[in-house]
C-alpha positions in Angstrom: -54.8 38.3 -120.5 -52.0 40.7 -119.6 -48.7 41.3 -117.8 -47.8 41.2 -114.2 -44.2 41.8 -113.0 -42.5 38.7 -111.8 -39.2 37.0 -112.5 -40.6 33.4 -112.4 -43.7 31.5 -111.3 -44.2 27.8 -110.7 -47.2 26.0 -112.3 -47.9 22.3 -111.9 -44.3 21.7 -110.8 -42.8 23.6 -113.8 -40.9 26.8 -113.2 -41.9 29.4 -115.7 -39.1 32.0 -116.0 -39.7 35.4 -117.4 -43.5 34.8 -117.4 -44.2 38.3 -118.7 -42.0 38.0 -121.7 -43.9 38.9 -124.9 -44.3 36.0 -127.3 -46.9 37.7 -129.5 -45.8 41.3 -129.3 -48.5 42.8 -131.6 -51.3 41.1 -129.5 -49.6 41.6 -126.1 -49.6 37.9 -125.2 -47.0 36.6 -122.8 -45.6 33.3 -121.6 -48.0 33.5 -118.7 -50.9 34.0 -121.1 -49.9 31.0 -123.1 -49.6 28.9 -120.0 -53.1 30.0 -119.0 -54.4 29.1 -122.4 -53.0 25.6 -122.2 -54.5 25.2 -118.7 -57.9 26.0 -120.2 -57.7 23.7 -123.3 -55.6 20.8 -121.9 -58.6 18.4 -121.3 -59.5 18.8 -125.0 -56.0 19.0 -126.4 -54.1 16.3 -124.5 -56.0 13.3 -126.0 -54.5 14.3 -129.4 -51.0 15.2 -128.2 -50.1 13.0 -125.1 -47.9 10.1 -125.8 -47.0 11.1 -129.4 -43.5 12.1 -130.7 -43.5 15.8 -131.3 -41.9 18.4 -133.5 -41.9 21.8 -131.8 -41.7 25.3 -133.3 -39.8 27.2 -130.6 -39.7 31.0 -130.4 -38.0 31.8 -127.1 -37.7 35.5 -127.8 -41.1 35.8 -129.5 -42.6 34.7 -132.8 -40.2 36.8 -134.8 -37.4 34.4 -134.4 -38.3 30.7 -134.4 -36.8 27.3 -135.1 -38.0 23.7 -135.4 -36.9 21.1 -132.9 -37.7 17.4 -132.9 -34.9 15.9 -130.8 -33.6 16.8 -127.3 -31.2 19.6 -126.8 -30.1 21.7 -123.9 -32.4 22.7 -121.1 -35.3 20.4 -122.0 -37.4 20.3 -118.8 -38.0 17.0 -117.1 -41.7 17.2 -117.8 -40.9 16.5 -121.4 -40.1 12.8 -121.8 -37.3 11.6 -124.1 -38.2 8.4 -125.9 -35.9 6.4 -128.2 -37.5 6.1 -131.6 -35.2 5.0 -134.4 -35.2 7.0 -137.6 -34.1 6.0 -141.1 -30.9 8.0 -140.9 -30.4 7.7 -137.1 -31.1 4.4 -135.4 -30.3 6.1 -132.0 -32.7 9.0 -132.4 -34.6 10.3 -129.4 -38.0 12.0 -129.7 -39.8 14.5 -127.4 -43.1 13.4 -125.8 -45.4 15.1 -123.3 -48.0 13.3 -121.2 -49.9 15.9 -119.2 -50.5 19.5 -118.4 -47.0 19.8 -116.8 -45.6 18.7 -120.2 -47.5 21.5 -121.9 -46.3 24.1 -119.4 -42.7 22.8 -119.9 -43.1 23.5 -123.7 -44.2 27.0 -122.8 -41.1 27.4 -120.6 -38.9 26.7 -123.6 -40.8 29.1 -125.8 -42.8 26.6 -127.9 -45.5 28.3 -130.0 -46.5 25.4 -132.2 -46.9 21.7 -131.4 -46.8 19.2 -134.2 -47.5 15.5 -133.3 -46.9 12.4 -135.3 -49.9 10.5 -136.5 -48.8 7.6 -134.4 -48.0 7.1 -130.7 -44.6 6.7 -129.2 -45.4 3.1 -128.0 -45.9 1.9 -131.5 -44.5 4.5 -133.9 -44.9 2.2 -137.0 -48.7 1.9 -136.6 -50.5 5.3 -137.2 -53.9 5.8 -135.7 -55.1 8.7 -137.9 -54.9 9.9 -141.4 -54.6 13.6 -142.0 -55.4 15.6 -145.2 -54.2 19.2 -145.2 -56.2 21.4 -147.7 -53.6 24.1 -148.4 -54.9 26.8 -150.9 -52.9 28.9 -153.3 -52.6 32.4 -151.8 -55.0 33.8 -154.3 -57.8 31.5 -153.4 -60.5 32.6 -150.9 -61.7 30.5 -148.1 -65.0 29.3 -149.6 -63.3 26.9 -152.1 -61.4 25.4 -149.2 -64.7 24.8 -147.3 -66.1 23.2 -150.5 -63.0 21.0 -150.7 -63.3 19.8 -147.1 -67.0 19.0 -147.5 -66.2 17.1 -150.8 -63.5 15.2 -149.1 -65.8 14.3 -146.3 -68.4 13.1 -148.7 -65.8 10.8 -150.4 -64.8 9.4 -147.0 -68.4 8.9 -146.0 -68.9 6.9 -149.2 -66.0 4.7 -148.2 -67.4 4.1 -144.8 -65.0 6.4 -143.0 -66.1 9.1 -140.6 -63.9 12.2 -140.5 -63.3 15.3 -138.4 -62.4 18.9 -139.4 -60.3 21.6 -137.9 -58.9 24.9 -138.9 -55.1 24.9 -139.6 -54.5 28.2 -137.8 -54.0 29.7 -141.3 -56.0 29.7 -144.5 -56.5 26.0 -144.8 -58.5 23.2 -143.2 -57.4 19.7 -142.0 -59.6 16.6 -142.3 -58.7 13.8 -139.9 -59.7 10.2 -140.1 -59.2 8.1 -137.0 -58.2 4.4 -137.7 -57.2 1.3 -135.8 -53.5 0.8 -135.1 -53.4 -2.0 -137.6 -51.7 -0.6 -140.7 -48.2 0.4 -141.5 -47.2 3.8 -142.8 -46.9 2.6 -146.4 -50.5 1.4 -146.4 -51.9 4.5 -144.9 -49.9 6.8 -147.2 -50.9 4.8 -150.2 -54.6 5.2 -149.3 -54.3 8.9 -148.7 -52.4 9.5 -151.9 -54.9 7.5 -153.9 -57.9 9.5 -152.5 -56.2 12.8 -153.0 -55.2 11.8 -156.5 -58.8 10.8 -157.4 -60.0 14.2 -156.3 -57.3 16.0 -158.3 -58.0 13.9 -161.4 -61.7 14.6 -161.2 -61.2 18.4 -160.8 -57.7 19.3 -162.0 -58.8 23.0 -162.2 -59.4 23.0 -158.4 -57.1 20.5 -156.8 -53.5 19.3 -157.1 -51.3 16.8 -155.3 -48.1 18.6 -156.4 -46.4 20.0 -153.2 -44.6 22.7 -155.1 -46.1 26.1 -154.4 -45.3 27.4 -157.8 -47.2 24.5 -159.3 -50.5 25.2 -157.6 -51.7 27.8 -160.1 -54.8 28.9 -158.2 -55.6 25.5 -156.9 -55.8 23.8 -153.5 -53.0 21.4 -152.7 -54.4 18.2 -151.1 -51.5 17.4 -148.9 -51.4 13.6 -148.2 -47.7 13.7 -147.3 -48.5 14.2 -143.6 -49.1 10.5 -143.6 -45.6 9.2 -143.4 -43.3 8.0 -140.6 -41.9 11.1 -138.9 -44.1 13.6 -140.6 -46.4 15.7 -138.5 -49.5 17.9 -138.6 -50.2 20.8 -136.3 -52.0 19.6 -133.1 -55.6 20.4 -132.4 -55.7 23.5 -130.2 -52.1 24.3 -130.9 -51.4 28.0 -131.4 -49.5 29.1 -134.5 -46.6 31.5 -134.6 -48.5 34.0 -136.6 -49.9 37.5 -135.9 -52.8 37.4 -133.4 -51.9 33.9 -132.0 -54.4 31.9 -134.1 -55.3 28.4 -133.0 -55.8 25.2 -135.0 -59.3 24.6 -133.9 -61.5 21.4 -134.1 -64.9 22.0 -135.6 -68.2 20.4 -136.0 -69.0 19.7 -139.6 -72.0 22.0 -139.4 -69.6 24.8 -138.7 -67.6 24.2 -141.9 -69.4 26.7 -144.1 -68.3 29.8 -146.1 -69.3 31.9 -143.1 -66.5 30.3 -141.0 -63.7 32.7 -140.1 -60.6 30.9 -139.0 -59.0 34.1 -137.7 -61.7 34.2 -135.0 -60.0 31.4 -133.2 -57.1 32.6 -131.1 -55.6 31.9 -127.7 -57.9 34.7 -126.3 -61.1 33.3 -127.8 -60.8 29.5 -127.9 -61.2 29.0 -124.1 -64.5 30.9 -124.2 -65.6 28.8 -127.2 -64.9 25.6 -125.3 -66.8 26.8 -122.3 -69.8 27.7 -124.4 -69.9 24.5 -126.5 -72.4 21.9 -125.4 -70.3 19.1 -126.8 -66.8 18.5 -128.0 -66.9 18.4 -131.8 -64.3 15.7 -131.7 -65.7 13.7 -128.8 -66.5 10.6 -130.9 -63.0 10.3 -132.3 -61.6 8.2 -129.5 -64.5 5.7 -129.8 -64.2 5.0 -133.5 -62.4 1.8 -134.5 -62.2 2.3 -138.3 -60.5 0.1 -140.7 -59.2 0.6 -144.2 -61.6 -2.1 -145.4 -61.6 -3.8 -148.8 -64.4 -1.5 -149.7 -62.4 1.6 -148.8 -59.4 0.4 -150.7 -61.4 -0.5 -153.8 -63.1 2.8 -153.6 -59.8 4.6 -154.2 -58.5 2.2 -156.8 -56.3 0.1 -154.5 -56.3 -3.7 -154.8 
């Protein structure tokens, strides 16, 4: 990756202005580099992003000055669809949706460094198709306890008859994702996630908490079930983060989730090579799973 002098380039029908503008100054990564990254990962990323309402973290001048955006504003490229999705406080709200590589390039054009999709699709925003648990450690905790938490959560889900998938968060945490049929409302899904997180916290109050307040963590891992609510989001698989070195939220095989795992090794410079070297997509089975929150699963977390 590197810079080449040009005022604009056109990629997949999207005009990329100032392609050599630095977005990650310390790493030397430019808008052009970010577009090249998306071109490499799009086949793996789009199944988890396309057709979903998005919240964007935009950093048009680089990662030092960023803001969140979830509704249309000025200069949103045509490759980003605008879909009417009513919200609790705004029945006329409009969400941002991308469908293809052109949409990803359009997000690069407006300086998007992070992509955060809903757990539901825009064509049925009241029926989520995945549950996400975000294992967010207190700053003083090392990575090994987070790995142990993810494997413990996986074991609980396995016991409930639910397959799950892991990814780095692009930071110090891990996400565990459970694909489900689009059969349940947000209240049902959130209640299940809250109950499972609560059971883990009750069983090991010295290691886990479900209290979102940072000052309440006290050396514990916050099991964040709050992602599972209408309008809430989690960082997309393969999304970069607006952090030093351009780390990437990276899907993993469960065999990779060990204390030897180094989340910082996954960046926009290294992930394309990782994908090229992998024999199989670690999340390839997700689209095929039609999982239900069965009576067994509900009883297993104490729900009627």
